[in-house]
VEXVO-418286 format. One record per residue: residue number from 1; x negated, y, z negated of N, C-alpha, C in turn; residue in three letters. Coordinates in steps of 0.1 Angstrom, whole numbers, plus 2048, in hexadecimal, padded with zeros to 3 digits. Each point is the difference from the previous one (the first is absolute). Layout:
! residues N
pos;n_x;n_y;n_z;ca_x;ca_y;ca_z;c_x;c_y;c_z;code
NUM;X;Y;Z;X;Y;Z;X;Y;Z;ALA
...
This chain:
! residues 107
pos;n_x;n_y;n_z;ca_x;ca_y;ca_z;c_x;c_y;c_z;code
1;69C;C7A;561;7F7;80B;7FD;7F2;7F2;803;MET
2;7F6;809;80A;7F7;7F4;7FF;7F2;803;7F9;THR
3;7FA;7F2;7FC;7FA;805;7F9;7EC;800;808;CYS
4;7FC;809;7FB;7F4;809;808;7F3;7F6;7FC;LEU
5;800;7F8;7F1;7F8;7FE;7F7;802;7EF;807;LYS
6;7F6;7F9;800;807;7EF;7FC;804;800;7F6;PRO
7;80E;7F7;805;805;7FE;7F1;7FE;7F2;7FD;CYS
8;800;801;7F1;7FD;7F2;7FD;804;7FC;7F5;VAL
9;80E;80B;800;808;7FE;7F1;807;7F2;806;ALA
10;801;7FC;80C;809;7F7;800;7F6;7EF;803;ASN
11;7F5;801;7FF;7F5;7F4;800;806;7F9;7F0;LEU
12;803;7F5;801;800;7F9;7F3;7F4;7F5;7FE;THR
13;7F6;806;7FB;7F4;7F7;7FC;802;7FD;7F8;MET
14;7FF;7ED;7FE;7FC;7F9;7F1;7F4;803;7FC;THR
15;7FB;80A;7F9;7F2;7FA;7F8;7FB;7F6;7FF;PRO
16;7F1;7F9;805;7FB;7F5;7FE;7FB;802;7F4;ASP
17;800;7F2;7F9;7FD;806;7EF;7EE;7F9;803;PRO
18;7FA;7FD;809;7F4;800;7FA;7F7;80D;801;ILE
19;806;806;80D;7FA;814;803;806;803;7F2;LEU
20;80A;7FD;7FC;800;809;7F6;7F8;7FC;7F5;GLN
21;7FE;7F3;7FE;7F6;7FB;7F8;7F2;808;801;ALA
22;7FB;802;80A;7F2;801;806;7FC;810;7FC;LEU
23;80F;805;803;804;810;7FB;7FB;802;7F1;GLY
24;809;7F6;7F8;7FD;801;7F1;7F3;7FC;800;LEU
25;7F8;7FA;800;7F6;7FB;7FF;7F4;80A;805;ALA
26;801;809;80A;7F6;80A;801;803;80B;7F8;ARG
27;80C;800;7FC;800;80F;7F2;7FD;7FB;7F4;ARG
28;802;7EE;801;7F6;7FA;7F2;7F3;800;7FD;ALA
29;7F7;803;810;7F4;7FD;801;7F9;7F1;805;GLY
30;807;7FB;805;801;7F3;801;800;7FA;80F;ARG
31;7F7;809;806;801;7FF;811;7F2;807;803;ILE
32;7F8;7F8;807;7F8;803;80A;800;7FD;80B;ILE
33;801;810;808;7FF;801;80F;7F5;803;809;ASP
34;800;7FC;807;7F7;805;80B;7F9;7EF;804;GLY
35;7FB;800;80D;7F9;7F6;802;7F2;800;7F6;GLU
36;7F8;808;801;7F2;7FD;7F4;801;7FE;7F7;SER
37;807;805;7F6;809;803;7F2;806;7ED;7FF;GLN
38;806;7FE;807;808;7F7;801;7F3;7F3;803;VAL
39;7FA;7FF;80A;7F3;7F7;802;7F7;7FD;7F5;LEU
40;7FE;80C;7F7;7F8;7FB;7F4;805;7FF;7F7;VAL
41;80C;803;7FD;80C;7FD;7F2;7FB;7F1;805;SER
42;806;7FC;809;809;7EC;7FF;7F3;7F9;7FC;LEU
43;7F9;800;7FE;7F6;7F9;7F8;804;7FF;7F1;ALA
44;801;813;7FD;801;7FD;7F0;810;7FB;7FA;LYS
45;809;801;80C;812;7FC;7FB;805;7F3;807;HIS
46;7FE;7F6;7F4;803;7F6;807;80D;7FC;801;ASP
47;808;809;7F7;810;7FD;7FF;808;80D;808;GLN
48;7F9;806;808;803;80C;807;808;7F7;80E;GLY
49;809;80B;805;80D;7FB;80E;7FB;80C;80A;VAL
50;7FA;7FE;80C;7F9;809;80B;80E;804;808;VAL
51;804;80C;803;80A;800;80D;7F6;80A;808;PHE
52;801;7F3;80E;7FA;806;80F;80B;804;806;LEU
53;801;809;805;807;805;808;803;7FA;812;ALA
54;80B;7FC;803;7FE;7F9;80D;7FA;806;809;SER
55;800;80F;802;7FE;807;809;7EB;805;7FF;ASP
56;7FB;7F8;7F8;7F6;804;7FF;7F5;7FC;80B;ALA
57;7F6;7FE;801;7F7;7FE;80B;7FB;7F5;7FD;GLY
58;7F8;7FB;80A;7FB;7F1;800;7F0;800;7F7;ASP
59;7FE;80D;801;7F2;7FF;7F7;802;801;7EE;ASN
60;809;806;7FE;800;801;7F1;80C;7F1;7FD;ILE
61;807;7FB;809;80A;7F5;7FF;7F2;7F3;7FB;ARG
62;7F7;800;80B;7F6;7F2;7FA;7FF;801;7F6;LYS
63;7F9;80A;7FE;7F7;807;7F3;80A;7FC;7F0;LYS
64;80D;805;800;808;7FF;7F9;805;7F1;7FD;ILE
65;805;7FA;80B;806;7F0;7FE;7EF;7F8;7FF;VAL
66;7F4;803;805;7F9;7F8;7FD;7FC;801;7F0;ASP
67;7FB;80B;7FC;801;805;7F2;80C;7F6;7F3;LYS
68;80B;804;803;80D;7F8;7FC;7FF;7F3;800;CYS
69;7FA;7FB;80C;7FD;7EF;7FF;7FD;7FC;7F3;ARG
70;7EE;807;806;7F4;7FC;7F8;800;804;7F0;SER
71;80D;807;7F9;800;803;7F4;810;7FA;7FC;PHE
72;808;7FD;803;80A;7F8;7FE;80F;80E;803;GLY
73;7FF;80A;802;806;80A;7FC;80D;7FB;808;ILE
74;80D;809;802;80B;7FB;803;800;80D;809;ARG
75;803;7FC;80B;801;80D;80D;80D;7FE;806;LEU
76;806;810;800;80D;803;807;800;807;80B;HIS
77;804;7FD;80A;802;808;810;80D;802;803;THR
78;806;803;7F3;80F;801;808;801;80E;802;ASN
79;7FC;80A;7FD;803;80F;805;7F3;806;806;TYR
80;808;80F;80A;7F9;809;803;7FD;807;7FB;THR
81;7F1;805;806;7F4;80C;7F6;80B;80B;7FA;SER
82;80C;806;80B;809;805;7FC;809;7FD;7F4;ASP
83;800;7F7;801;80A;7FD;7F0;7FC;7FC;7F8;GLN
84;7F1;800;801;7F5;7FE;7F2;800;80C;7FC;LEU
85;7F9;80B;80A;7FE;80B;7FC;810;80B;7F9;SER
86;809;7FA;804;80B;809;7FA;802;7FA;7F1;ARG
87;800;7F3;7FE;7FD;7F7;7F4;7F6;807;7F8;ALA
88;7F4;806;807;7F3;805;7F6;804;80F;801;LEU
89;808;804;806;800;80E;7FD;7F2;80A;80B;GLY
90;7FA;7F8;808;7F2;803;803;801;7FA;812;LYS
91;7F8;808;805;802;7FC;80B;7F3;7FB;808;LEU
92;803;7F5;80D;7FA;7F7;804;7F9;7F6;7FA;HIS
93;807;7F8;7FA;7F9;7F6;7F2;805;7F2;80B;ARG
94;7F4;7F6;7FF;800;7F6;80C;7FE;7F3;7FA;LYS
95;7FA;807;7ED;7FA;7F2;7FD;805;804;7F2;VAL
96;805;7F8;7F2;808;806;7F6;7FC;7F4;7F7;VAL
97;7F6;803;7F6;800;7F1;7F5;80B;806;7F4;LEU
98;807;7F4;7FE;807;806;7F1;7F8;7F6;7F8;LEU
99;7F8;805;7F6;7F9;7FD;7F1;80C;7F5;7FA;ILE
100;808;804;7FC;80A;7FA;7F8;80F;7FA;807;ASP
101;7FC;7F0;806;809;7FD;804;814;7FF;7FC;PRO
102;7F9;804;7EF;810;7FA;7FB;808;80E;804;ARG
103;7FF;80A;804;806;809;808;80B;7FB;80A;PHE
104;7F5;7F2;80A;80C;7FF;809;806;7EF;7FE;ILE
105;7F8;7FA;7F6;806;7F2;7FB;80F;7FC;7FA;ASP
106;809;80E;7FD;80B;7FE;7FB;808;803;80B;LYS
107;7F9;80A;80B;80E;7FE;80B;7FF;7F8;80B;ASN
């Protein structure tokens, strides 16, 4: 028997606990996403953690990195925009601000 659709049943992917925590934080309302909203919110949330997609463009990367340095905000660039988008259940997410870092500190 041949599979006409892409077979994903055989893939054994270990879920990333950080991405799971981001999804949980989004459902709890502790996420700000989108470049302009994150840039405005960085000054207000000094305890936050920023996730910048590794495939983000040079302009957004420079803006976010400079803001994070100036405000002393932790920055993670370990995930692609596809991974961040799937974790949040939204499309085309390049930058995410986690307002409450307790979601990932235990991981």
